[in-house]
TORDONU-798819 format. One line per field, with one value per residue (C-alpha): residue in three letters; x, y, z. Coordinates in steps of 0.1 Angstrom, whole numbers, plus 2048, in hexadecimal, padded with zeros to 3 digits. Layout:
fiti	c(ALA	...)
xx	c(X	...)
yy	c(Y	...)
zz	c(Z	...)
END
This chain:
fiti	c(MET	SER	SER	GLU	GLU	ASN	SER	ILE	LEU	LYS	GLU	GLU	VAL	GLY	GLU	GLN	ARG	VAL	GLU	ASN	GLY	GLU	ARG	GLY	GLU	PHE	GLY	ARG	HIS	LEU	GLU	GLU	LEU	GLY	TYR	PHE	GLY	GLY	GLU	LEU	GLU	GLU	GLY	GLY	LYS	ILE	ASP	LEU	VAL	VAL	THR	ASN	SER	LEU	ALA	PHE	ASP	ASP	ASP	SER	ASP	GLY	GLU	ASP	ASP	ARG	SER	GLU	SER	MET	SER	ARG	SER	THR	GLN	GLY	GLY	ASP	ARG	SER	THR	GLN	GLY	GLY	ASP	GLY	ARG	LYS	ASP	SER	THR	VAL	ALA	ASN	GLN	ARG	HIS	ILE	GLY	VAL	PRO	THR	TYR	LYS	LYS	ASN	SER	LEU	ALA	GLN	HIS	HIS	MET	ARG	ARG	ARG	ILE	SER	LYS	THR	SER	ALA	TYR	GLN	GLU	ALA	ASN	GLY	ARG	LYS	SER	HIS	ARG	LYS	LYS	LYS	ARG	ASN	ILE	SER	PHE	MET	GLU	ALA	GLU	GLN	VAL	GLU	GLY	CYS	THR	LYS	LEU	PHE	HIS	THR	ARG	ARG	ARG	VAL	ILE	GLY	LEU	LYS	ASN	CYS	HIS	ASP	GLU	ALA	ARG	ALA	VAL	ARG	ASP	VAL	GLU	LYS	PHE	LEU	ALA	HIS	PRO	ILE	VAL	LEU	PHE	LYS	VAL	HIS	HIS	THR	LEU	TRP	GLU	ASP	ILE	VAL	GLU	GLU	MET	ILE	CYS	LYS	LEU	CYS	THR	GLU	LYS	PRO	HIS	LEU	HIS	LEU	ASP	VAL	GLU	GLN	THR	ILE	LYS	SER	VAL	ILE	SER	ASN	ASP	ALA	ASP	TYR	VAL	ILE	PRO	GLU	CYS	ILE	GLN	GLY	ILE	THR	MET	ASN	SER	GLN	GLY	ILE	PRO	VAL	THR	GLU	GLN	SER	TYR	ILE	VAL	VAL	MET	GLY	ALA	MET	GLU	THR	VAL	ASN	GLU	ASN	GLN	VAL	ILE	MET	ALA	ILE	LEU	GLU	HIS	PRO	PHE	ASN	PHE	GLY	ARG	GLY	ALA	GLU	GLU	ILE	ARG	PHE	ILE	CYS	LEU	VAL	LEU	CYS	PRO	THR	LYS	THR	LYS	GLN	THR	LYS	SER	ALA	ILE	GLN	VAL	ALA	ARG	THR	TYR	ALA	THR	LEU	LEU	ALA	ASP	ASP	ARG	LEU	ARG	HIS	SER	LEU	LEU	GLU	THR	HIS	SER	SER	GLU	GLU	PHE	ALA	ARG	GLU	PHE	GLU	LEU	GLU	CYS	ASN	ARG	ILE	HIS	LYS	GLN	HIS	GLU	ARG	LYS	GLU	LYS	ILE	ALA	THR	MET	SER	ILE	LYS	SER	SER	ILE	ALA	GLU	GLU	PRO	GLU	SER	TRP	PHE	PRO	CYS	LYS	ASP	LEU	ILE	LYS	ASP	ILE	ARG	GLU	GLY	TYR	LYS	THR	TYR	PHE	GLN	ASP	TYR	ILE	GLU	GLU	LEU	LYS	SER	THR	THR	SER	ILE	GLN	LYS	ILE	ILE	SER	THR	THR	LEU	PHE	LEU	TYR	PHE	SER	LEU	LEU	LEU	PRO	GLY	LEU	ALA	PHE	GLY	VAL	LEU	LEU	SER	LYS	SER	THR	GLY	ASP	ARG	VAL	ASP	ALA	LYS	ASN	VAL	VAL	VAL	ALA	GLN	CYS	PHE	GLY	GLY	VAL	MET	TRP	GLY	LEU	LEU	ALA	GLY	GLN	PRO	LEU	VAL	VAL	VAL	TRP	THR	THR	ILE	PRO	VAL	ILE	ILE	TYR	THR	LYS	ILE	ILE	TYR	GLN	ILE	SER	LEU	ASN	TRP	ASP	GLU	GLY	GLY	ASP	PHE	PHE	TYR	THR	PHE	TYR	ALA	MET	THR	GLY	LEU	SER	ASN	ALA	PHE	PHE	LEU	ILE	VAL	TYR	ALA	VAL	CYS	GLY	ALA	SER	LYS	VAL	MET	ALA	TYR	CYS	SER	ARG	SER	THR	GLU	GLU	ILE	VAL	GLY	LEU	PHE	VAL	SER	ILE	ALA	PHE	MET	VAL	GLU	ALA	ILE	LYS	TYR	ILE	VAL	GLY	GLN	PHE	THR	ASN	TYR	TYR	CYS	PHE	PRO	ASP	LEU	LEU	SER	ASN	ALA	THR	THR	HIS	ARG	SER	VAL	ARG	ALA	ALA	TYR	ASP	ASP	SER	THR	GLU	TYR	GLU	CYS	ASP	PRO	ASN	LYS	PRO	LEU	LEU	SER	LEU	LEU	LEU	VAL	VAL	ILE	THR	VAL	PHE	VAL	GLY	VAL	GLN	ILE	PHE	ASN	PHE	LYS	TYR	SER	HIS	TYR	LEU	ASN	ASP	VAL	LYS	ARG	VAL	ILE	VAL	ALA	ASP	TYR	ALA	ILE	VAL	VAL	ALA	VAL	ILE	ALA	GLY	SER	GLY	LEU	GLY	THR	TYR	VAL	PHE	GLY	ASP	ILE	LEU	LEU	ALA	HIS	PHE	SER	VAL	ASN	GLU	ASP	ARG	PRO	ILE	PHE	GLN	LEU	VAL	GLN	LEU	GLN	GLN	PRO	SER	ALA	GLY	SER	VAL	ILE	ALA	ALA	ILE	GLY	MET	GLY	LEU	VAL	MET	SER	ILE	LEU	PHE	PHE	MET	GLU	GLY	ASN	ILE	ALA	GLU	SER	VAL	VAL	SER	SER	SER	SER	ASN	LYS	LEU	LYS	ARG	LEU	PRO	THR	TYR	HIS	LEU	ASP	MET	LEU	VAL	THR	GLY	VAL	ILE	ASN	ALA	ILE	LEU	SER	ILE	PHE	CYS	LEU	PRO	LEU	VAL	HIS	GLY	SER	LEU	PRO	HIS	SER	PRO	LEU	HIS	VAL	ARG	ALA	LEU	ALA	ASP	ILE	GLU	GLU	ARG	VAL	GLU	ASN	GLY	HIS	LEU	THR	GLU	LYS	VAL	LEU	TYR	VAL	ARG	GLU	THR	ARG	ILE	THR	ASN	VAL	VAL	ALA	HIS	ILE	LEU	ILE	GLY	CYS	SER	ILE	LEU	MET	ILE	PRO	TYR	PRO	LEU	ASN	ILE	ILE	PRO	VAL	PRO	VAL	LEU	TYR	ALA	LEU	PHE	VAL	TYR	LEU	ALA	ILE	THR	SER	LEU	GLY	GLU	PHE	GLN	MET	TRP	GLU	ARG	PHE	CYS	LEU	ILE	PHE	THR	GLU	GLN	SER	LEU	TYR	PRO	HIS	ASN	HIS	TYR	VAL	ARG	LYS	VAL	PRO	GLN	LYS	VAL	ILE	HIS	CYS	PHE	THR	THR	LEU	GLN	VAL	ILE	GLN	LEU	GLY	ALA	LEU	CYS	LEU	ILE	SER	PHE	ALA	GLY	THR	VAL	ASN	LEU	LYS	ILE	PHE	PHE	PRO	PHE	ILE	ILE	ILE	ILE	LEU	MET	PRO	ILE	ARG	GLU	LYS	ILE	LEU	PRO	ALA	LEU	ILE	SER	LYS	ARG	HIS	LEU	LEU	THR	LEU	ASP	SER)
xx	c(908	91C	911	90D	8F6	8E2	8DD	8C7	8AF	88B	882	85E	84E	82E	811	7FF	7E1	7C2	7A3	785	78B	7A4	7C6	7C9	7DD	7CD	7D7	7FB	7FB	7EE	80B	823	813	817	7F5	803	7EE	7D4	7B1	797	773	759	75A	77E	777	78C	781	78F	7AC	7AE	7D1	7DB	7FB	802	825	82D	84B	852	85D	844	853	850	86C	886	88C	893	8B2	8C0	8B9	8CC	8E9	8EA	8E8	905	91C	915	919	900	8F7	8D6	8CD	8D2	8C3	8E2	8D5	8B2	8A5	89A	8A3	883	892	89E	87C	86B	87F	879	85D	83C	827	841	82E	837	848	860	882	88E	89F	888	88A	8B0	8B1	89E	8B2	8D4	8CB	8C0	8E0	8F6	8E6	8EC	910	917	907	91D	93D	936	933	952	93F	94F	934	911	902	918	911	8EC	8E8	8F3	8DD	8C3	89F	8A3	8C1	8B0	894	8AE	8C1	8B8	8BD	8AC	898	872	85A	840	821	80B	7EA	7D7	7B6	79F	77B	760	74F	732	70F	706	6E4	6D7	6E9	6D4	6F0	705	6E9	6E3	709	70B	6EB	6F8	719	709	6F3	711	730	753	76A	78C	795	7B7	7CB	7F0	802	820	81F	805	802	7FB	7DF	7D0	7D3	7C1	7A5	7A1	7A1	787	771	776	76C	74D	742	74F	737	74D	769	783	7A7	7BA	7DA	7C6	7B2	7D2	7E0	7C2	7CA	7F0	804	810	833	83A	82A	830	816	7F0	7E0	7C3	7B8	7A5	7B0	7A2	7AF	7A9	7B3	7C9	7C8	7DF	7C8	7E1	7D3	7DF	7D8	7C1	7D7	7BF	7AE	7B2	79A	7AA	797	79C	789	785	773	76A	756	732	728	73A	74D	758	770	77A	799	7A0	7C5	7D2	7ED	7F1	7FF	819	80E	829	829	807	7F9	80F	7F4	7DA	7C1	7A5	7A8	78A	78F	776	774	75D	756	76A	74A	72E	718	729	718	724	748	765	76D	749	745	767	75D	73E	753	76E	754	745	768	770	75A	76F	754	74C	770	772	753	75F	780	76C	75B	767	74E	73C	71B	729	739	719	705	71D	722	6FC	6F8	712	705	6E2	6F2	704	6E3	6D0	6EA	6E7	6C1	6C4	6DC	6C5	6A7	6B9	6C4	6A1	692	6AC	6A4	67F	684	69A	681	662	651	632	615	60F	5EE	5E5	5D9	5D5	5F4	60A	61F	61D	62D	649	650	650	66B	67F	67B	683	69D	6B9	6A6	6C0	6DC	6CB	6D4	6F7	707	710	71E	73E	752	75A	751	72E	728	731	71A	6FD	701	702	6E4	6D0	6D5	6CD	6AD	6A3	6A7	699	679	674	677	661	649	644	63B	622	613	60E	5FC	5E6	5DD	5D2	5BF	5AC	5A5	5C1	5B4	5D4	5F4	61A	61B	604	61B	63A	628	61B	63E	64E	636	633	659	662	648	654	678	670	656	65B	66C	67F	68A	69C	67A	66F	64B	63E	620	621	610	5F5	5EC	5E8	5D2	5BC	5BA	5AD	593	588	584	56F	559	554	545	527	51C	529	530	543	55D	55B	550	572	582	568	568	58F	591	578	58A	5AC	59F	590	5B1	5C4	5AB	5B0	5D6	5D5	5BF	5D8	5F4	5E0	5D5	5F8	5EC	60F	617	608	628	638	626	633	650	66A	655	638	64F	65F	63E	632	653	653	62E	638	654	63C	623	63E	645	61F	619	637	62B	608	615	62A	60D	5F6	60E	60F	5E9	5E2	5FD	60C	5FE	5FB	5EE	5C9	5C8	5A2	5A4	5BC	5BF	5E2	5D7	5E1	5CE	5D9	5D4	5B7	5A7	5A5	58C	57B	571	55D	57B	598	5BA	5DB	5F1	616	62B	64A	63B	637	659	66B	659	665	688	689	67D	697	6B4	6AB	6A8	6C9	6DC	6CE	6D5	6F8	701	6F0	706	725	72B	733	74D	773	776	77F	77D	760	755	754	743	726	724	721	707	6F2	6ED	6E2	6BE	6C9	6E0	6C6	6AB	6C3	6CD	6A8	69D	6B8	6B1	68C	68B	6A8	6B5	692	682	66D	659	640	63F	628	635	624	60F	601	5E3	5F6	5D6	5D0	5E1	5FB	5E7	5C2	5A9	58F	56D	558	536	518	51F	504	503	50D	52C	536	533	547	562	565	567	582	595	595	5A2	5BD	5C7	5CE	5E4	5F7	5FA	609	620	62C	634	645	65B	665	66B	683	695	698	6A6	6C2	6D8	6D8	6E6	6D2	6D4	6B1	695	676	65A	63C	621	630	637	613	606	61D	610	5EC	5F2	604	5E9	5CD	5DD	5E3	5BF	5AF	5C5	5BD	5E2	5EF	5F3	614	621	641	64B	661	67A	686	688	6A2	6B4	6B6	6C6	6DE	6E9	6F1	704	728	728	743	745	752	758	74E	752	752	732	732	720	71A	719	70D	726	717	6F8	6F7	6D5	6CE	6AF	6C2	6C0	69A	693	6AB	6A2	67D	684	697	679	663	67A	676	652	662	66E	64B	641	661	67C	671	656	671	673	65F	644	655	674	65F	64F	672	679	65F	672	693	685	677	698	6AF	699	69A	6BC	6AE	697	6A3	684	690	6B2	6A2	68B	6AA	6B9	69E	6AF	6D3	6ED	6F3	719	712	6FB	706	714	6FC	6EA	6CA	6DC	6F1	6D5	6B6	6B3	6B0	68D	681	690	67E	65E	65E	666	64A	631	63C	638	614	60B	61B	608	5E7	5EE	5F7	5D9	5C1	5D3	5D8	5BF	5A2	583	581	56D	586	5A4	596	59D	5C0	5CF	5BD	5D1	5F0	5E2	5D9	5FE	607	5EF	5FA	61E	616	5FD	5FF	624	62F	618	62B	64F	660	663	689	68C	672	687	6A5	693	67C	68E)
yy	c(144	14C	164	147	135	155	15C	13D	147	14B	16E	178	18B	198	1AA	1B7	1CE	1D8	1E1	1F7	217	233	232	247	243	221	218	221	20A	1EF	1F7	1F1	1CF	1C6	1D0	1E7	200	1FE	209	204	1F8	213	223	21A	1F9	1DB	1B9	19D	198	17E	171	15D	148	14D	142	13B	145	146	16A	170	190	19F	1B8	1AC	1C0	1AB	1BE	1BC	197	193	1A6	191	171	17C	189	172	150	138	151	15B	137	12E	14D	156	179	16D	17C	165	16D	172	167	147	142	145	128	10F	0F6	103	0FA	0FD	105	124	111	0FE	109	10C	0EB	0DC	0FC	0FC	0D7	0DE	0FD	0ED	0D0	0E7	0FC	0DE	0D2	0F4	0F6	0D4	0DF	0FE	0EC	0D2	0EE	100	120	137	152	145	168	175	158	159	179	168	149	146	13F	11A	117	127	10D	0F2	100	0EA	105	121	139	137	154	158	16B	17B	18D	19C	1AE	1BA	1B0	1BA	1A4	190	198	175	181	18E	178	159	143	14A	13F	120	117	11A	106	0EA	0E9	0E7	0CB	0B5	0C7	0B8	0C4	0B9	0C0	0C5	0C1	0BE	0BA	0D1	0D1	0E2	0C5	0AD	0C3	0C6	0A0	099	0B1	0A1	07E	089	095	075	061	075	077	058	05E	07B	063	07D	079	084	08D	0A2	0B3	0BC	0CB	0E1	0F0	0F0	0FC	0DF	0EE	0F9	0EA	109	11D	11F	129	13D	146	161	171	18D	1B0	1C4	1E6	1E8	203	219	217	201	1E3	1C1	19F	188	16B	153	144	13F	134	120	119	102	0F8	0D5	0C7	0A7	0B9	0BF	0D5	0EA	0D8	0E8	0D9	0EA	0E2	0EF	0EC	0E2	0FC	11C	115	12B	134	14E	174	181	15E	150	145	133	11E	11B	10D	10D	0FA	101	0EB	0F5	0EA	0FC	106	112	130	150	14F	12B	132	12A	14E	155	137	13D	161	156	141	15B	175	15E	154	179	17A	175	167	14D	141	140	12B	112	10D	0FD	0E3	0BF	0AE	0B6	0B9	0D2	0E5	0E7	0F2	10D	119	11C	12E	147	14D	154	16C	17E	17F	18E	1A9	1B1	1B3	1C9	1E1	1E3	1EA	206	215	213	224	240	246	248	25F	276	27A	27C	29D	2AE	2A8	2C6	2D3	2CB	2E4	2E3	2E7	2E1	2C6	2D8	2F7	2E2	2D3	2F5	301	2E1	2DF	304	30C	305	30D	323	30D	2F1	302	30F	2F9	2DC	2F2	2F9	2DB	2CC	2A9	2B4	2C7	2A8	293	2AB	2AC	286	282	29C	28A	268	276	286	266	24E	264	26E	24D	238	256	250	22C	238	24E	230	21E	23D	242	21E	220	240	23E	256	272	272	26B	26D	293	297	281	295	2B6	2A9	29C	2BD	2D2	2BB	2B5	2DA	2E4	2C8	2D2	2F6	2F1	2CE	2CA	2AB	2B3	291	280	27C	280	26B	25C	238	217	219	23C	22F	213	22C	242	224	21E	242	240	220	22F	24F	23A	234	258	25D	23F	256	25D	283	283	275	297	2A4	285	284	2A9	2A3	284	296	2B4	29D	28B	2AC	2B8	299	29B	2BF	2B4	299	2B2	2CB	2B0	2A0	27F	275	26C	24A	243	23B	219	214	1FD	1F2	1D3	1E9	1FF	1E1	1D0	1F0	1F5	1D2	1D6	1F3	1DE	1C1	1DA	1E4	1C0	1B8	1D4	1C9	1A5	1AF	1C2	1A4	18C	1A4	1A5	17F	17D	196	18E	16C	152	12C	113	10D	0E9	0E6	0E8	0E0	104	113	134	13E	150	164	157	16E	168	143	14C	169	163	183	199	199	19C	1A2	184	18E	178	18E	1AA	197	185	1A6	1B7	19C	19E	1C4	1C1	1A7	1BA	1DC	1CD	1BA	1D7	1EE	1D6	1CF	1F3	1FA	1E0	1EE	202	1E1	1D7	1DC	1F2	218	229	22B	24E	244	223	236	24E	232	221	241	23F	21B	223	23A	221	205	21B	224	1FF	1F4	210	20B	1E6	1EA	209	203	1E0	1D1	1EF	1D9	1CC	1E8	1EC	203	226	23D	259	279	290	2AE	2C2	2C4	2E1	2DA	2EC	2EB	2F0	2D4	2E0	2D4	2C4	2C5	2A7	292	28C	268	272	28C	271	258	272	27A	255	24F	26E	261	23F	24F	266	248	23A	25B	25E	23C	23B	25F	25A	239	248	264	24B	237	256	262	241	244	230	24D	265	283	2A3	2AD	29D	28F	2A9	292	2AC	2C8	2B0	2A3	2C7	2CD	2AC	2B7	2D9	2CB	2B1	2CB	2DF	2C0	2B4	2D4	2CF	2A9	2A1	281	283	27F	276	26C	24B	22C	222	244	255	23E	23C	262	262	247	25B	279	264	25B	236	221	1FC	1E2	1BD	1AB	186	184	199	1BC	1D5	1FA	216	23A	253	274	280	2A1	2B0	2C8	2D4	2DA	2B6	2B3	2D6	2D5	2B2	2BA	2DA	2C4	2AD	2CB	2D4	2B1	2B9	2C8	2A5	297	286	288	27C	26A	256	242	22E	20E	207	1E5	1F9	210	1F1	1E3	201	1F4	1D4	1E6	1FC	1DD	1CA	1E6	1F0	1CD	1D2	1EE	1D6	1C0	1AA	1A0	197	182	171	167	158	13D	12F	138	120	126	12B	148	15B	17F	186	1A3	1AB	198	178	17A	183	170	14A	13F	131	152	165	14F	150	176	178	15F	175	193	180	176	19B	1A5	18A	195	1B9	1AE	197	1B3	1CC	1B7	19B	1AA	1BB	1E0	1E5	1D1	1E4	204	1FA	1ED	20C	1FF	1DF	1F5	204	1E2	1D8	1EE	1DE	1BC	1C5	1D4	1BA	199	194	199	17B	166	173	180	1A5	1A3	192	1A9	1C7	1B9	1AF	1CD	1EA)
zz	c(55B	53B	520	508	520	527	502	4FD	519	50E	503	509	4EC	4FA	4E8	506	505	519	506	509	51D	522	532	552	572	576	553	55B	578	561	549	565	56B	546	539	51E	50A	525	51E	539	539	53B	55D	563	576	56D	579	565	54D	532	52B	50D	511	535	540	564	57A	59F	5A0	5BB	5C9	5A6	5AC	593	574	555	54C	570	571	550	55D	57D	56A	553	56E	58B	57C	58D	5A8	598	591	5B5	5C3	5D6	5E0	5E7	5C7	5AB	587	572	551	560	571	54F	542	55E	560	56D	58A	5A7	5C7	5DA	5F5	5DD	5D1	5AD	5AB	591	57C	57F	574	554	54D	552	53C	520	524	523	502	4F3	4FE	4EF	4CF	4CE	4D5	4BA	4A0	4AD	4B6	4CF	4D0	4CD	4CE	4B3	49B	4A2	48F	46F	471	456	45C	451	468	485	484	486	4A3	4C1	4DB	4C8	4DD	4D8	4D6	4F1	4E7	502	4FE	51B	51B	536	537	54F	569	55B	567	572	57D	55C	543	53E	532	551	568	555	554	57A	57F	569	57B	59D	592	58E	59B	593	5AE	5BB	5DF	5F0	5D0	5DA	5B8	5B3	58C	577	55E	57B	588	565	55F	580	578	555	564	57D	560	54D	56C	574	54F	53D	520	514	509	50E	503	521	50E	4F5	510	523	503	4FF	521	520	502	4EC	4E7	50B	529	53D	529	52E	50D	51C	53F	553	574	588	58E	5AD	5BB	5DA	5F5	5E0	5C2	5AF	59B	5A6	599	5AE	5B8	5C9	5AA	585	56A	54D	52D	510	4F1	4E2	4C4	4D6	4F2	4EA	507	521	53D	55D	577	597	5AC	5CF	5D7	5F9	5F8	5E4	5C2	5B0	58D	589	58C	596	59F	5BA	5D2	5BD	5D2	5B8	595	57E	55D	542	523	506	4E2	4C8	4B5	4CA	4D1	4DD	4FE	503	4F9	510	518	522	538	548	54D	560	579	57C	586	5A0	5AE	5B1	5D0	5EF	605	5EA	5E9	60F	611	5F7	609	626	610	60E	5F6	5D6	5E8	601	5E4	5D1	5EF	5F9	5D5	5D1	5F2	5EA	5C7	5D6	5EE	5D2	5BE	5DB	5E0	5BB	5BD	5DC	5CA	5AC	5C2	5D4	5B3	5A5	5C4	5C3	59E	5A5	5C3	5AF	593	5A9	5A4	5B0	599	583	577	553	53A	514	500	51E	50E	4EC	4FB	50A	4E8	4D7	4EF	4EA	4C4	4BD	4D7	4BE	49E	48D	498	486	465	46B	487	470	454	467	45D	43A	446	451	431	41C	432	42E	408	405	41D	40A	3E9	3F9	408	3E6	3D2	3ED	3F0	3CB	3BA	3D2	3D1	3AC	3B4	3CE	3B3	39D	3BA	3C2	39D	39B	3BC	3B5	390	386	39E	3B2	39E	3A1	39D	3BB	3CF	3C6	3CE	3F0	3F9	3F0	404	422	424	422	43C	453	450	459	474	484	4A6	49A	476	472	46F	44A	440	424	413	41F	414	430	424	401	40E	420	401	3ED	408	407	3E2	3E4	3FF	3EB	3CF	3E5	3DF	3BC	3A6	38E	3A9	3A8	3CD	3D6	3D7	3F0	405	405	411	42D	439	437	44B	465	468	46C	486	49C	498	4A5	4C2	4CB	4CC	4E1	4FA	4FE	4F1	4E6	50A	503	4EF	511	50E	4EA	4ED	4D4	4CD	4C0	4AC	49B	493	482	470	462	458	442	433	42C	41D	404	3FB	3F8	3DF	3C9	3CA	3C1	3A3	396	39C	389	36C	369	36D	352	338	33D	325	325	30B	30A	314	311	2EC	2D0	2C7	2C5	2D5	2F7	312	330	353	35A	338	341	35D	34C	328	326	326	30E	31C	30C	30A	30C	324	31D	332	353	34F	347	365	37C	36E	373	397	39F	38E	39D	3C0	3BC	3B0	3CA	3E7	3DC	3D9	3FB	40B	3FB	41B	42C	411	413	3F5	3F7	418	430	425	400	407	418	3FC	3E2	3F8	3F9	3D4	3D3	3CA	3AD	39E	3A1	390	374	36F	36E	358	33F	33D	33A	323	30C	30D	30C	2FB	2E3	301	30A	330	343	34D	366	359	368	361	352	34F	375	386	3A1	3BC	3B7	3D4	3D7	3CB	3E8	3DE	3F4	40B	41C	441	43C	428	443	45F	44A	443	468	470	456	462	485	47A	464	480	496	47A	476	49C	4A1	482	486	4AB	4A5	48A	4A2	4BE	4A8	49D	4C1	4CE	4E7	4D0	4B8	4D3	4C8	4DC	4D4	4E8	4D6	4D0	4C9	4CF	4BA	49D	4A0	49D	47E	46E	473	463	445	43F	442	426	410	415	406	3E6	3E5	3E8	3F9	41E	430	452	464	454	455	448	43B	45D	46C	44B	44B	46E	464	445	45B	476	47B	481	490	485	49E	49A	4BA	4BC	496	492	483	49A	494	4AC	4A6	4B2	4A7	493	481	48C	46F	45D	43C	42E	432	424	406	3FC	3FA	3E7	3CE	3CD	3C5	3A8	39B	390	371	368	369	353	33F	345	365	352	340	360	35B	375	37F	389	3A0	3B1	3B5	3CB	3E4	3E7	3EA	407	418	417	421	43F	44E	45E	474	487	4A3	49E	47C	48A	4A5	48B	477	496	495	476	480	48D	4B2	4AE	497	4AF	4B4	4D7	4DE	4FE	4FA	4EF	50F	527	51A	515	4F1	4F5	504	4E6	4CD	4E1	4E2	4BD	4B5	4C8	4B4	494	49E	4A4	483	471	480	475	451	44F	457	441	421	422	433	424	41F	43F	452	444	452	475	472	484	4A3	4A1	4A4	4C4	4D2	4CF	4EC	506	4F9	501	523	530	51D	515	53A	543	52A	52D	54C	550	552	531	521	52C	51B	4FB	4F9	50A)
END
């Protein structure tokens, strides 16, 4: 072969890579096989390789080097083409027609190659070119497209994927069951060309399922490249390890996939070849061909690559392939396939059972005698073993210092500003006996004490909506003994001390062990309840504004006067009629929430770098409050809106002057304290459980009992000063962890996922942020009282919206209204059937609805007992849900 002829041979331009892992000796072996940049799956085990644009050759010995082959073809004339030395030239083999069986010679490939070379030679002679290679460097892009013999580019992309767990993933099981119900299989296929095999498989599909109305030509093009019939666009093969530990390609089967718009559901066709078929290097002895056709737009779990991965995993079993070779009909094929799948499933269950038994035996211990404070002592050792390192460990790097500063400021603003809104609620609920200043003082004292003494300093203590509801109930009950309300202070102190006493008892007795039965389902229901409580309070405020101030024409008379909505039903009281107030209040709430959410989501934008985006997002609540306050105070300053006020005559710390309580009030206070302690116990432990989640990768173990003791001590002190009570809360606790974390963002199948890499476990942020909150008392009432009340209520809506992304339950609830092709490719979508996912979500929504109904729509006496509803959620999860949903699916959804 001349140099002119050799120059037009196809050059392979490959972009080859292997994803997800680290390159070691095994990776170097992969690199030798052509899997460049190799990274292995976790654990170093490689099972399947996905190849896009697979070209076939007959270089079965795989020993030729490309440069050596080029040299032989240039110097030896036709010797390389004819295989004179018994070795086939790989570059020539890449140009020939595909599909030549292993027992055939290269005559067909030579025929196509010589015909192509002759055309090129004639073209060169017609243009008077002596050196095609020399002239080729001067051809323009337009001219290159017009050259008939111009070499094309061949793009290859390879990536390694793991074997599919066909036993746990629901879609895999359903795909196999559907295929076995009506298997389409070709037996003893003897064609020698790849396109003939594909055509017969497609025709078989059209015969078995005529209702599909498939276009055979278009279907073949979806499996074979349109430009070159020796290229398969996408396929999956197996990779195994030989005795020397070198990875080799599994050569007995191949799974080919294609996507078509005219196909409405997945179609699978199997072909068993009569003789081994040569698919080129690494696939010279193919006996099984699996063809998968899928819709172009479908759910991720139903995509072509996922369906093909299922059958590639099953065909990787040697015994399954051996059994299928002995079948001669579709019925025998289905029977043997099902038997072997059951065998594989039983082996998998046996391995899982053995692994579970070994784990149980390894952790089995002799029962230890119990004594008071046993678990508390363990928590003290765990929580304080790195106490001083919690202050200095994270100050050694500039990045950590910047992260600590930004987190401290984020915590300061996100606690102070909503705390003022809580002060407005408490002032309204207690007749101005507890106001915003008291909330700020309680937050400062409780947060500093928690940061110094708690075992898990990443948890944030706060006055929550349920605490405000109970404070209002305490005030209403206290009116039974003193209609003037002065007995409130005594009754509040007795209730708070009772609550603290029970919390300390829980810590001493190790009651937090019950949290072992508190699953993710219960945590998410409580977390969403808190978010809904924020929304309800904001909605109540807006509705109250329209009820009190919005006016409408008096249709019952011809008078031109207007009356407010409430005045229309209560003529005995005069109400102010000013529709501008409710409209402006609604406008401020909407604008504040919109600005806050947009800036909060700025971290997902493409502007700036990732560090600066996070910093900007941390100040979302500050910018939102400034925007709302400026609009309400200065732009619409002529409309007088309400601003919070405080009792400046009352000292910051003033001991409650206990009045002589009656026996009934003492019993009522103890009862209220018991109920409140259950609320504090559940919400505090749930907050710590969320913070200590394994996904956060904390080094510190949870210290439930120690933190319960600290909560009791803090609230005992707050009670005697009639300050608002605090406990570990949502959503600030997980947001605090997230602010201190290094997070990696990944795009998987078109969906953005986030993974926590490292969390800075420090006490500095909690302590310093609450010291700053304490200093903010100097800004009360001025300048903080320039913030309009609607803006403060808007912060409730902001907190509710921004916390929704932390709950998987909310994500699953949105899936009910989401198109299936847009479902995220996460673990529960893969492993749990869609109906089961929606059923579990519906059951959670029912429980959440019952909790909200009792808390917001019930009477005062009924609201008292809503913490018991939270406790009931645990036995519902442990006893009732397993009767409705399989334990395997529950473990996936609620792990």
